[in-house]
N, C-alpha and C positions, 0 to 999 in steps of 0.2 A: 334442534334448529335455534327454539324457544329459548333455551341453557347457552350457546350461542349468543343471540340480541342482548339476553338480563347481562353476561359475563362482560358484551361489547362496553355496557353504559361505565360501564368502572375502570375500563380499557385506557391507558394513553400512550398513542402511539408511537412508533421509536422506526429514526431509520442507525442502519447501521454500514457503515466501510471496514469492512470485513477482512481491514489487512495483513501482510503476511507480516511487518513488524507491527505496526498499530491498527490496534483499535475505534473507532470515534460513531460515539451513540448522539443522535439529535432525538430529543422529546417535540412533539409537536407545539406549538408556541411556548415554547420554550429553548430553543437553540441549544448547539453542544452541553452535555454533561456530565459526559464520559472522553478522556482520549489518553489511553491507555495502551501500553507495549502491548505485543498479540503474545503470550506468555501465561502460562498456569504451573503452578510448582505443587507438585504431587509428594504423596510421604507412604510409599510401600509398608503397609505394614502385615500383620499373621496372617499365615492362608492366601498371600497375595494380593492383598484388597490394598486400592489406592485411596486415599484421603486426596481432598481439598486442598490444602496449606492458603495460598493466596493464586493470585490473579490479579491481570495489568502490573503499575510499577513498583508494586510489592514483591513479586512471580520477577522481575528481571532484576530486582537487586540481586538477586542469588544466584542467578547467574554464572558459572562458574566458582559458586563458591558451595556448597550443597553436598552433606554429607553425605555418605554411599544408597540410603536410604532415604535420600529426598530428590528428585529426577524438578530440574523447573526446561519447561517443551512450550517448542511455537509447537502447538497444532496444525500451525498454516503451511506450506509451503510452496513454492514459486506459484502463490495466487489462487492454491487448491486449498484444501482438505485432507492434508496426510494423518489427522489422526480421531477421527470422526468421535469418541468419546470422549476426550479432550476436547474439540470443540461446541462440543453441545456444554459441555460442561463450564466452558468459557464463559457463552452465550447464554449457559442460564444468570454466572454470575452477573453478569454487566447488566441487563433484565431489574433482576433483582436489587444489584445498588441503583437505575435508573427511579427504580419505582417504593426504594422506601425500606426493601426486604420485604411486600405483600407480597405470599401467595396465589392473593385473590385474583390480583390481576394476569389478563390473556390479551397479550397490546397484537394489533397487527403489526408489520413487519416489514420493509425492506432496505432489504440485504444487496449492494453493489457486487457485481461477478465479474471478473474477468471476460473480456471480447474470448467468442473459440471455446467453449467450457462447455467441457462435451452434458449429452444430457443426463447421462452418471453426475459426474459432476455435480453439477446443476439440483438433480435429486438428493445430491449426500446433504449440499450447505441446505436446501428450504427442510428436507430434513432431521437436520439439525436446532433449525432452529424452532420448527414446531416440537420436536421432545422436549426444549426446553422451554415451550410454553406458548411460545408465539399462537395467539387466534387464525390467525391468513398471514402467507409472507408471501414481501411479490420479489422479484429478481430485474434490475439492471444493469444497464453495461456498465465497464469503465468509463468507457472514451466518453460514452453520451456524457456522465454523471462532471464530468470531468468539465464537458466543455458547457455545463449549466453550472458549475463552479466558479469557471469564470470567467461569468457574467455578458455572453453568448446565447443571441439568441436563436436558438435552436428550430426555432419555424418557420422561418426568413430562408427563401429563396435563394441563399446565396452560403457556397461551401466557406467549414473554415474546416484546422487542422489544429489534433489537440496531441502535442505527444505529454501522456503519463509515465512519468517514471517514479512507482514506487519503491516495494518492499521484496518481489521477487515478479512480479514481469511488470512490462514495459507496454501501455498499451497508448496506438496511435492510430488515429478516430481521423473522415471525413467526415463531419456531418454539417447535413441537409436537409432541410424542411422537414423537421423531427423527426429526423431517422439517420444511420451509418450506412452515408453511399460507398465507405471504403473503412477498414481497417485490417490491426494486423498486434495480433499479442507475439512478444515473445518472452523466452522464461530469463532474460538475463534485465537486471538494474537493483538496486540497493541492494542486493546480499551478496550477487555475484562478484562484487563492488566493494567488498570488505573483503570475501575471498579473497580475491586480486591482491591485497593489501597485504594479508594475512600468506599468501606467500609468495609476494618479493617482500619481504622484510626479512623473511625466514632465507631464502633464495642468498640475496646480498648483504644481507648481518647477519648469518645465523642464527637471527632470534627466535622465538615460539613467542605470540602476541596469540591472545583469542577474541572473538568477535567484536568483542565490546571496546577494546581495545581498540583495532580497525579503523571502526565507528569514531572512534572517537576523532582521527587519525582526518579520515573522510569528511569532517564539518568544517575541522578546527584547520586542517591544511587544503583539502582537497581542494583540487584545480586543474580540470579540459585543460588549460591553456598557459604558458609561459608564464606570468607573473614579474613584475618590473622588480618588483624587492620578495623576494623568497619569504615566505613563512617559516615558520619552524615550530616543532615540537620536543618535549623529553616524553621518551618511553621507553618503558620498562616491560622483560620478557624474559623467558628466560634461554643461558644459554645453550643453542646444541651441540655444544662437541660438548660445553664442562658442562653443564647442568645447572650453570648455577643462576642465580639468578643478578640482573648484569644491566644497564640503561643505555640508551644511543638515542642520539641526536637526530631526528627526522626532518625531511624539505620540505616543501611544499610543490619541488621539482621532484622528490623522493615520493613524492600519492601520481602526481600526472602521468612517470614512469608504470606505477601499478596501477594507474587505470587505464591507462594508453587502450588495452582491447576490448576490456569489456565494453567501452564508449567508443572502439569504433563497429559494435557491435547493432550498439542502439541504432550512429548513423546508419550501416547501409540497408538496416530494417525500414528509415525513416525513407530512407532514397527509393527502394521498392516502391512505398507506398508512390513516392509524386512522380513515380515513370508507371501506374497506371491507373493516377490518375482522369480522371474525364477532363475533353479540353477545355468543353464551359466549366468545370468548374475552374481550372489552372487560374485562368486569372484573377478569381476572388483571392483565391493561395496568396499569391501574389500581394496582391494589395491589399489582404489584412497580414498577414504576414504568420509565421503559426509561433502556436502558444505552450506553452510551456506548464506543468502544473506534478503535484504531487515530491516529494523528497527530495528529487535526486534533481529538480528542478536548482534546487538553492545551492548549489554545486559551481564555486566560482566558473564565470566565462561560462557555461558550457551553452548559453544563447549564442553568445559567438562565438565560440568550437563547432557551434551547428549550422549556424547562417551561413561564416564560411566554405562549412562543403555540399551544402544544398542549393548555395547559393541566393536567399530569399529570410526577407526580415528572421528574426526571431528574438520571442519574447519571454517572460518567467510572467504568466499572472502572480494577481495578487495575494500572498498570502495562497501559496502554491499550495503544503500540505493538506490544508481544509479544505482545496477542490472541489474533490472528488465525496465528500461528507456533507458542501454548501448545497454542492447541486443533486442527489438526494434525500437533503432538507429539504431542501423546496418543493422539488414532488412530492413528501410528505404533507406539504401549508395547499398543490396544488391537487385536488384528486382528476379533474381532466387531463393532467401530465402527467399523471399517474397511469391513469387508463390507456393514455396511448404508448406510453415505453417501457411500460410491465410488458412481466414474465409470469404470469400468475397460473396456478391451478385452481 
């Protein structure tokens, strides 16, 4: 106990948005200090031992380009830990990066997790952070963090509805009086949109592309509704028939058609939450509208697409990619807020 207190004197507390696609680290009093892809590059050495070569952006740059003994691994899948060992290594590297590689520092860490995680999954997240050198770990749920990061006063007696579309999960939460009144988590989000684009290009153009190219298509020309003027992008892949490299031009209408089904699933989940809404909160949601956060919120016209379906005004939060991270960062700064929201052991 005394040792823990001594170590605490040297610690800088951190909050981590441990996302399927990106990990964002905020240091208390400093703001965002790391914003990098959730990727670990490992090299298999003699006797099957694995050595971490890189994490973050440096590791992502290796995706699809590595020799046989080097693998670029995404340890998070659908918002949960798919590879415990690699998640621990990734968190450890990010802690070291945040603290200038000092091994003496043992920070308290807040980690954002999807709503509906099982106790086993929560334990895996907590233990990975403890194994990586955290002194104490708090977990808070993404819809709540997203609401805080979007500027919503969560303690007020009024309902607010947030839709956070991340890499692995879409989190839909109704927040009122500092708690989640209703929440739903579905494993349809950015990764599934990318896969839908890969499948569409293969089916319609006989071209094999990778996830990085699909993500570029989504970002550069992706749209949820038809645009007045089509956007275009030229992509290169491998011809599925002849096996040779080939280039084609895709339009934003191609991207919309490719992403149609995953976007419909997100809209259906939102409708289910609205159907379960307590009557007293329904008026608040109609008055305040729906707020979109997460990387998926940046898809062109997604706010219009959802608004047309559910007949409620829908808005994109300022800097939606950072909303969850900023929410966890605020909990880091306000200890009473942290105690109200967190799940710790």
